Chimera marker file (.cmm) of the C-alpha trace (Angstrom):
<marker_set name="trace">
<marker id="1" x="0.000" y="0.000" z="0.000" r="1" g="1" b="0" radius="0.5"/>
<marker id="2" x="2.801" y="2.381" z="0.926" r="1" g="1" b="0" radius="0.5"/>
<marker id="3" x="4.689" y="1.497" z="-2.244" r="1" g="1" b="0" radius="0.5"/>
<marker id="4" x="1.632" y="2.308" z="-4.362" r="1" g="1" b="0" radius="0.5"/>
<marker id="5" x="1.277" y="5.686" z="-2.673" r="1" g="1" b="0" radius="0.5"/>
<marker id="6" x="4.976" y="6.447" z="-3.169" r="1" g="1" b="0" radius="0.5"/>
<marker id="7" x="4.909" y="5.422" z="-6.837" r="1" g="1" b="0" radius="0.5"/>
<marker id="8" x="1.724" y="7.422" z="-7.385" r="1" g="1" b="0" radius="0.5"/>
<marker id="9" x="3.202" y="10.440" z="-5.605" r="1" g="1" b="0" radius="0.5"/>
<marker id="10" x="6.424" y="10.238" z="-7.580" r="1" g="1" b="0" radius="0.5"/>
<marker id="11" x="4.514" y="9.840" z="-10.855" r="1" g="1" b="0" radius="0.5"/>
<marker id="12" x="2.377" y="12.852" z="-9.957" r="1" g="1" b="0" radius="0.5"/>
<marker id="13" x="5.459" y="14.909" z="-9.139" r="1" g="1" b="0" radius="0.5"/>
<marker id="14" x="7.102" y="13.822" z="-12.391" r="1" g="1" b="0" radius="0.5"/>
<marker id="15" x="4.041" y="14.889" z="-14.390" r="1" g="1" b="0" radius="0.5"/>
<marker id="16" x="3.861" y="18.189" z="-12.481" r="1" g="1" b="0" radius="0.5"/>
<marker id="17" x="7.533" y="18.973" z="-13.070" r="1" g="1" b="0" radius="0.5"/>
<marker id="18" x="7.265" y="17.914" z="-16.714" r="1" g="1" b="0" radius="0.5"/>
<marker id="19" x="4.484" y="20.442" z="-17.283" r="1" g="1" b="0" radius="0.5"/>
<marker id="20" x="6.383" y="23.121" z="-15.337" r="1" g="1" b="0" radius="0.5"/>
<marker id="21" x="9.498" y="22.424" z="-17.428" r="1" g="1" b="0" radius="0.5"/>
<marker id="22" x="7.522" y="22.789" z="-20.684" r="1" g="1" b="0" radius="0.5"/>
<marker id="23" x="6.022" y="26.067" z="-19.442" r="1" g="1" b="0" radius="0.5"/>
<marker id="24" x="9.434" y="27.439" z="-18.457" r="1" g="1" b="0" radius="0.5"/>
<marker id="25" x="10.893" y="26.330" z="-21.796" r="1" g="1" b="0" radius="0.5"/>
<marker id="26" x="8.184" y="28.255" z="-23.668" r="1" g="1" b="0" radius="0.5"/>
<marker id="27" x="8.725" y="31.262" z="-21.394" r="1" g="1" b="0" radius="0.5"/>
<marker id="28" x="12.482" y="31.174" z="-22.053" r="1" g="1" b="0" radius="0.5"/>
<marker id="29" x="11.871" y="30.970" z="-25.814" r="1" g="1" b="0" radius="0.5"/>
<marker id="30" x="9.636" y="34.052" z="-25.672" r="1" g="1" b="0" radius="0.5"/>
<marker id="31" x="12.281" y="35.958" z="-23.698" r="1" g="1" b="0" radius="0.5"/>
<marker id="32" x="15.003" y="34.875" z="-26.145" r="1" g="1" b="0" radius="0.5"/>
<marker id="33" x="12.944" y="36.108" z="-29.115" r="1" g="1" b="0" radius="0.5"/>
<marker id="34" x="12.260" y="39.404" z="-27.329" r="1" g="1" b="0" radius="0.5"/>
<marker id="35" x="15.974" y="39.823" z="-26.615" r="1" g="1" b="0" radius="0.5"/>
<marker id="36" x="16.891" y="39.133" z="-30.247" r="1" g="1" b="0" radius="0.5"/>
<marker id="37" x="14.311" y="41.673" z="-31.423" r="1" g="1" b="0" radius="0.5"/>
<marker id="38" x="15.655" y="44.261" z="-28.970" r="1" g="1" b="0" radius="0.5"/>
<marker id="39" x="19.218" y="43.635" z="-30.158" r="1" g="1" b="0" radius="0.5"/>
<marker id="40" x="18.126" y="44.087" z="-33.788" r="1" g="1" b="0" radius="0.5"/>
<marker id="41" x="16.375" y="47.344" z="-32.898" r="1" g="1" b="0" radius="0.5"/>
<marker id="42" x="19.441" y="48.634" z="-31.045" r="1" g="1" b="0" radius="0.5"/>
<marker id="43" x="21.597" y="47.822" z="-34.068" r="1" g="1" b="0" radius="0.5"/>
<marker id="44" x="19.124" y="49.520" z="-36.398" r="1" g="1" b="0" radius="0.5"/>
<marker id="45" x="18.918" y="52.637" z="-34.234" r="1" g="1" b="0" radius="0.5"/>
<marker id="46" x="22.705" y="52.820" z="-33.931" r="1" g="1" b="0" radius="0.5"/>
<marker id="47" x="22.917" y="52.747" z="-37.725" r="1" g="1" b="0" radius="0.5"/>
<marker id="48" x="20.263" y="55.469" z="-37.894" r="1" g="1" b="0" radius="0.5"/>
<marker id="49" x="22.208" y="57.558" z="-35.365" r="1" g="1" b="0" radius="0.5"/>
<marker id="50" x="25.377" y="57.109" z="-37.426" r="1" g="1" b="0" radius="0.5"/>
<marker id="51" x="23.498" y="58.211" z="-40.551" r="1" g="1" b="0" radius="0.5"/>
<marker id="52" x="22.153" y="61.277" z="-38.732" r="1" g="1" b="0" radius="0.5"/>
<marker id="53" x="25.644" y="62.061" z="-37.460" r="1" g="1" b="0" radius="0.5"/>
<marker id="54" x="26.885" y="61.911" z="-41.045" r="1" g="1" b="0" radius="0.5"/>
<marker id="55" x="24.148" y="64.351" z="-42.078" r="1" g="1" b="0" radius="0.5"/>
<marker id="56" x="25.081" y="66.793" z="-39.326" r="1" g="1" b="0" radius="0.5"/>
<marker id="57" x="28.721" y="66.366" z="-40.398" r="1" g="1" b="0" radius="0.5"/>
<marker id="58" x="30.137" y="67.086" z="-36.975" r="1" g="1" b="0" radius="0.5"/>
<marker id="59" x="28.331" y="70.414" z="-36.594" r="1" g="1" b="0" radius="0.5"/>
<marker id="60" x="27.701" y="69.714" z="-32.911" r="1" g="1" b="0" radius="0.5"/>
<marker id="61" x="24.247" y="68.279" z="-33.432" r="1" g="1" b="0" radius="0.5"/>
<marker id="62" x="22.957" y="71.115" z="-35.598" r="1" g="1" b="0" radius="0.5"/>
<marker id="63" x="21.679" y="70.177" z="-39.026" r="1" g="1" b="0" radius="0.5"/>
<marker id="64" x="23.433" y="71.704" z="-41.973" r="1" g="1" b="0" radius="0.5"/>
<marker id="65" x="21.522" y="74.176" z="-44.061" r="1" g="1" b="0" radius="0.5"/>
<marker id="66" x="20.912" y="72.721" z="-47.489" r="1" g="1" b="0" radius="0.5"/>
<marker id="67" x="19.662" y="74.347" z="-50.631" r="1" g="1" b="0" radius="0.5"/>
<marker id="68" x="16.243" y="73.065" z="-51.644" r="1" g="1" b="0" radius="0.5"/>
<marker id="69" x="16.232" y="73.125" z="-55.417" r="1" g="1" b="0" radius="0.5"/>
<marker id="70" x="12.619" y="73.090" z="-56.547" r="1" g="1" b="0" radius="0.5"/>
<marker id="71" x="11.946" y="73.265" z="-60.275" r="1" g="1" b="0" radius="0.5"/>
<marker id="72" x="10.885" y="76.599" z="-61.674" r="1" g="1" b="0" radius="0.5"/>
<marker id="73" x="7.161" y="76.393" z="-62.406" r="1" g="1" b="0" radius="0.5"/>
<marker id="74" x="7.259" y="78.985" z="-65.183" r="1" g="1" b="0" radius="0.5"/>
<marker id="75" x="10.052" y="77.149" z="-66.994" r="1" g="1" b="0" radius="0.5"/>
<marker id="76" x="8.089" y="73.895" z="-66.748" r="1" g="1" b="0" radius="0.5"/>
<marker id="77" x="4.965" y="75.533" z="-68.202" r="1" g="1" b="0" radius="0.5"/>
<marker id="78" x="6.934" y="77.113" z="-71.054" r="1" g="1" b="0" radius="0.5"/>
<marker id="79" x="8.585" y="73.789" z="-71.909" r="1" g="1" b="0" radius="0.5"/>
<marker id="80" x="5.162" y="72.080" z="-72.082" r="1" g="1" b="0" radius="0.5"/>
<marker id="81" x="3.893" y="74.547" z="-74.729" r="1" g="1" b="0" radius="0.5"/>
<link id1="1" id2="2" r="1" g="1" b="0" radius="0.2"/>
<link id1="2" id2="3" r="1" g="1" b="0" radius="0.2"/>
<link id1="3" id2="4" r="1" g="1" b="0" radius="0.2"/>
<link id1="4" id2="5" r="1" g="1" b="0" radius="0.2"/>
<link id1="5" id2="6" r="1" g="1" b="0" radius="0.2"/>
<link id1="6" id2="7" r="1" g="1" b="0" radius="0.2"/>
<link id1="7" id2="8" r="1" g="1" b="0" radius="0.2"/>
<link id1="8" id2="9" r="1" g="1" b="0" radius="0.2"/>
<link id1="9" id2="10" r="1" g="1" b="0" radius="0.2"/>
<link id1="10" id2="11" r="1" g="1" b="0" radius="0.2"/>
<link id1="11" id2="12" r="1" g="1" b="0" radius="0.2"/>
<link id1="12" id2="13" r="1" g="1" b="0" radius="0.2"/>
<link id1="13" id2="14" r="1" g="1" b="0" radius="0.2"/>
<link id1="14" id2="15" r="1" g="1" b="0" radius="0.2"/>
<link id1="15" id2="16" r="1" g="1" b="0" radius="0.2"/>
<link id1="16" id2="17" r="1" g="1" b="0" radius="0.2"/>
<link id1="17" id2="18" r="1" g="1" b="0" radius="0.2"/>
<link id1="18" id2="19" r="1" g="1" b="0" radius="0.2"/>
<link id1="19" id2="20" r="1" g="1" b="0" radius="0.2"/>
<link id1="20" id2="21" r="1" g="1" b="0" radius="0.2"/>
<link id1="21" id2="22" r="1" g="1" b="0" radius="0.2"/>
<link id1="22" id2="23" r="1" g="1" b="0" radius="0.2"/>
<link id1="23" id2="24" r="1" g="1" b="0" radius="0.2"/>
<link id1="24" id2="25" r="1" g="1" b="0" radius="0.2"/>
<link id1="25" id2="26" r="1" g="1" b="0" radius="0.2"/>
<link id1="26" id2="27" r="1" g="1" b="0" radius="0.2"/>
<link id1="27" id2="28" r="1" g="1" b="0" radius="0.2"/>
<link id1="28" id2="29" r="1" g="1" b="0" radius="0.2"/>
<link id1="29" id2="30" r="1" g="1" b="0" radius="0.2"/>
<link id1="30" id2="31" r="1" g="1" b="0" radius="0.2"/>
<link id1="31" id2="32" r="1" g="1" b="0" radius="0.2"/>
<link id1="32" id2="33" r="1" g="1" b="0" radius="0.2"/>
<link id1="33" id2="34" r="1" g="1" b="0" radius="0.2"/>
<link id1="34" id2="35" r="1" g="1" b="0" radius="0.2"/>
<link id1="35" id2="36" r="1" g="1" b="0" radius="0.2"/>
<link id1="36" id2="37" r="1" g="1" b="0" radius="0.2"/>
<link id1="37" id2="38" r="1" g="1" b="0" radius="0.2"/>
<link id1="38" id2="39" r="1" g="1" b="0" radius="0.2"/>
<link id1="39" id2="40" r="1" g="1" b="0" radius="0.2"/>
<link id1="40" id2="41" r="1" g="1" b="0" radius="0.2"/>
<link id1="41" id2="42" r="1" g="1" b="0" radius="0.2"/>
<link id1="42" id2="43" r="1" g="1" b="0" radius="0.2"/>
<link id1="43" id2="44" r="1" g="1" b="0" radius="0.2"/>
<link id1="44" id2="45" r="1" g="1" b="0" radius="0.2"/>
<link id1="45" id2="46" r="1" g="1" b="0" radius="0.2"/>
<link id1="46" id2="47" r="1" g="1" b="0" radius="0.2"/>
<link id1="47" id2="48" r="1" g="1" b="0" radius="0.2"/>
<link id1="48" id2="49" r="1" g="1" b="0" radius="0.2"/>
<link id1="49" id2="50" r="1" g="1" b="0" radius="0.2"/>
<link id1="50" id2="51" r="1" g="1" b="0" radius="0.2"/>
<link id1="51" id2="52" r="1" g="1" b="0" radius="0.2"/>
<link id1="52" id2="53" r="1" g="1" b="0" radius="0.2"/>
<link id1="53" id2="54" r="1" g="1" b="0" radius="0.2"/>
<link id1="54" id2="55" r="1" g="1" b="0" radius="0.2"/>
<link id1="55" id2="56" r="1" g="1" b="0" radius="0.2"/>
<link id1="56" id2="57" r="1" g="1" b="0" radius="0.2"/>
<link id1="57" id2="58" r="1" g="1" b="0" radius="0.2"/>
<link id1="58" id2="59" r="1" g="1" b="0" radius="0.2"/>
<link id1="59" id2="60" r="1" g="1" b="0" radius="0.2"/>
<link id1="60" id2="61" r="1" g="1" b="0" radius="0.2"/>
<link id1="61" id2="62" r="1" g="1" b="0" radius="0.2"/>
<link id1="62" id2="63" r="1" g="1" b="0" radius="0.2"/>
<link id1="63" id2="64" r="1" g="1" b="0" radius="0.2"/>
<link id1="64" id2="65" r="1" g="1" b="0" radius="0.2"/>
<link id1="65" id2="66" r="1" g="1" b="0" radius="0.2"/>
<link id1="66" id2="67" r="1" g="1" b="0" radius="0.2"/>
<link id1="67" id2="68" r="1" g="1" b="0" radius="0.2"/>
<link id1="68" id2="69" r="1" g="1" b="0" radius="0.2"/>
<link id1="69" id2="70" r="1" g="1" b="0" radius="0.2"/>
<link id1="70" id2="71" r="1" g="1" b="0" radius="0.2"/>
<link id1="71" id2="72" r="1" g="1" b="0" radius="0.2"/>
<link id1="72" id2="73" r="1" g="1" b="0" radius="0.2"/>
<link id1="73" id2="74" r="1" g="1" b="0" radius="0.2"/>
<link id1="74" id2="75" r="1" g="1" b="0" radius="0.2"/>
<link id1="75" id2="76" r="1" g="1" b="0" radius="0.2"/>
<link id1="76" id2="77" r="1" g="1" b="0" radius="0.2"/>
<link id1="77" id2="78" r="1" g="1" b="0" radius="0.2"/>
<link id1="78" id2="79" r="1" g="1" b="0" radius="0.2"/>
<link id1="79" id2="80" r="1" g="1" b="0" radius="0.2"/>
<link id1="80" id2="81" r="1" g="1" b="0" radius="0.2"/>
</marker_set>
């Protein structure tokens, strides 16, 4: 009788820990995927920061003034006629 109770108890504990292990494994996988996504985003934002730094060209964070060359509307209308 005691042996049956011990075997049943051990089997119950084994099943319980098996389910807990599967749950923790899924939880760890979700955390790993979240970490990989965060690392990709950090890499992407570092590249974006480097691109922005190249645009500012070392002007202490101030953007350079650029000439905006829009086409001349009158010249476009004359060329259409």
